[in-house]
C-alpha positions in Angstrom: 5.7 -1.3 4.0 6.7 -4.7 5.5 5.5 -7.0 8.3 7.5 -9.6 10.1 5.8 -13.0 10.3 7.0 -16.3 11.7 7.8 -17.3 8.1 9.8 -14.1 7.3 9.5 -10.5 6.2 6.6 -9.8 3.8 5.7 -6.7 1.7 2.2 -5.5 2.7 0.5 -4.5 -0.6 -3.1 -3.4 -0.5 -2.8 -2.8 -4.2 -2.4 -6.5 -5.0 -5.4 -8.8 -5.1 -3.4 -11.9 -4.3 -0.4 -13.0 -2.2 2.6 -15.1 -3.1 5.9 -16.1 -1.5 9.1 -18.2 -1.3 7.4 -20.1 1.5 4.3 -22.2 1.0 2.4 -20.7 4.0 2.2 -17.3 5.7 0.7 -17.1 9.2 -1.1 -13.7 9.3 -3.4 -12.7 12.2 -2.9 -16.2 13.7 -4.2 -17.8 10.5 -2.2 -19.9 8.0 -2.6 -18.9 4.4 -1.4 -21.0 1.5 0.8 -19.1 -0.9 1.5 -19.7 -4.6 5.1 -19.0 -5.6 4.3 -16.2 -8.1 1.6 -13.9 -9.4 1.3 -13.0 -13.1 4.9 -14.0 -13.6 6.2 -11.9 -10.6 7.9 -13.9 -7.9 9.9 -13.1 -4.8 13.2 -12.9 -6.8 11.5 -10.1 -8.9 10.4 -8.3 -5.7 13.9 -8.4 -4.3 15.2 -6.3 -7.2 12.9 -3.4 -6.2 14.1 -2.8 -2.6 16.8 -3.6 -0.1 16.6 -6.2 2.7 15.1 -9.6 3.1 11.7 -10.6 1.6 9.8 -13.9 1.9 6.8 -12.8 -0.1 4.0 -10.3 -0.7 0.7 -10.1 1.2 -2.2 -9.0 -1.0 -5.9 -8.4 -0.3 -6.7 -12.1 -0.3 -4.8 -12.3 3.1 -5.0 -8.7 4.3 -8.8 -8.6 3.7 -9.5 -11.5 6.1 -9.3 -9.3 9.2 -9.5 -5.8 10.6 -6.3 -3.8 10.2 -4.8 -0.8 12.0 -1.7 0.6 10.3 0.3 2.4 13.0 3.1 3.8 10.9 4.4 6.2 13.5 5.2 3.2 15.9 5.9 0.8 13.1 3.1 -1.6 14.0 0.3 -3.4 12.2 -2.5 -4.5 14.5 -4.9 -7.2 13.3 -8.1 -8.8 14.4 -11.5 -7.8 15.7 -10.0 -5.6 18.4 -7.3 -4.0 16.2 -8.4 -0.5 17.0 -8.7 -0.9 20.8 -5.3 0.7 21.5 -6.5 4.0 19.9 -8.8 6.2 22.0 -12.2 6.7 20.4 -11.6 10.5 20.3 -8.4 9.9 18.2 -10.0 7.6 15.6 -10.6 8.8 12.1 -13.0 6.6 10.1 -12.3 5.9 6.4 -15.0 5.3 3.8 -13.4 2.3 2.1 -15.0 0.5 -0.8 -13.6 -2.0 -3.4 -13.3 -0.7 -7.0 -11.9 -3.2 -9.5 -10.6 -5.2 -6.5 -8.6 -2.3 -5.1 -9.5 -0.5 -1.8 -10.6 3.1 -2.6 -10.8 5.6 0.2 -12.6 8.9 0.4 -10.1 11.5 1.6 -9.8 15.2 1.6 -6.8 16.8 -0.2 -6.7 20.6 0.0 -10.2 20.5 1.6 -11.5 18.7 -1.5 -13.1 15.3 -1.1 -11.6 12.8 -3.5 -11.5 9.1 -4.1 -8.0 7.5 -3.9 -6.7 4.0 -4.5 -5.0 2.9 -1.3 -1.9 1.0 -2.4 0.6 0.3 0.4 2.8 -1.4 -2.2 3.2 1.8 -4.1 6.4 3.7 -3.4 5.0 7.1 -4.5 1.7 8.8 -4.7 0.6 9.5 -8.3 -1.8 11.8 -10.1 -3.1 11.3 -13.6 -2.9 14.9 -14.9 0.6 16.6 -14.6 -0.9 20.0 -15.5 -2.2 20.0 -11.9 1.4 20.5 -10.8 2.0 23.7 -12.9 3.8 26.2 -10.9 4.6 23.8 -8.1 8.1 23.2 -6.6 10.0 20.6 -8.7 11.3 17.7 -6.7 13.4 16.1 -9.5 12.8 12.9 -11.4 11.6 9.6 -9.9 11.9 6.0 -11.1 9.4 3.4 -10.0 8.1 0.0 -11.1 4.7 -1.5 -11.0 4.2 -5.2 -11.9 1.2 -4.4 -14.0 2.2 -1.0 -15.5 5.9 -1.8 -15.7 8.8 0.7 -15.3 7.6 4.3 -14.6 9.8 7.4 -14.9 8.4 10.8 -14.0 9.0 14.3 -13.0 7.8 15.0 -9.4 6.6 18.0 -7.6 5.7 19.1 -4.1 2.0 20.1 -4.5 -1.3 20.5 -2.8 -3.4 18.1 -4.9 -6.9 18.9 -6.1 -8.1 16.0 -8.2 -10.8 13.3 -8.5 -8.6 10.2 -8.3 -5.2 9.4 -6.9 -3.0 6.5 -5.9 -1.9 6.9 -2.3 1.6 5.4 -1.9 3.7 5.2 1.2 5.3 8.6 0.6 1.9 10.2 1.2 1.3 8.6 4.6 4.4 8.9 6.9 2.2 9.5 10.0 
């Protein structure tokens, strides 16, 4: 998930506590934010190896958490500010119970009518579960490769499943609408 700012195209990563970039400042929600050039040894050159297209940096929770956000993935828009939700009729709004756990946003969601807590990580390419036995008997979707700056390279089988679990990572593949 990317956002176009005056300073360039930035990866929006709710799973990262901090931001960084090739540029010294990113203007997000009309506010300038100073950016270091790297985070834990990861810099923009490292990011560019993970996806196609231009990238000037990564926006983490230190920047994203400074304002209200409305992710409108269907229309490809990110609304910010105190009135971010005004374009959505009250009857169409779905509130999320969001809390910080170890610096990550965790949302209460229902998967297969089961309430669960899930880490909300817009920088994650895939959604992950901790126990592969949950997928027993599900339709195989082949193997996937992914990379996480903290966990490193990940290679896994994947399945199309209805998930019943207590903790998940919600990546972009789980939230197309």
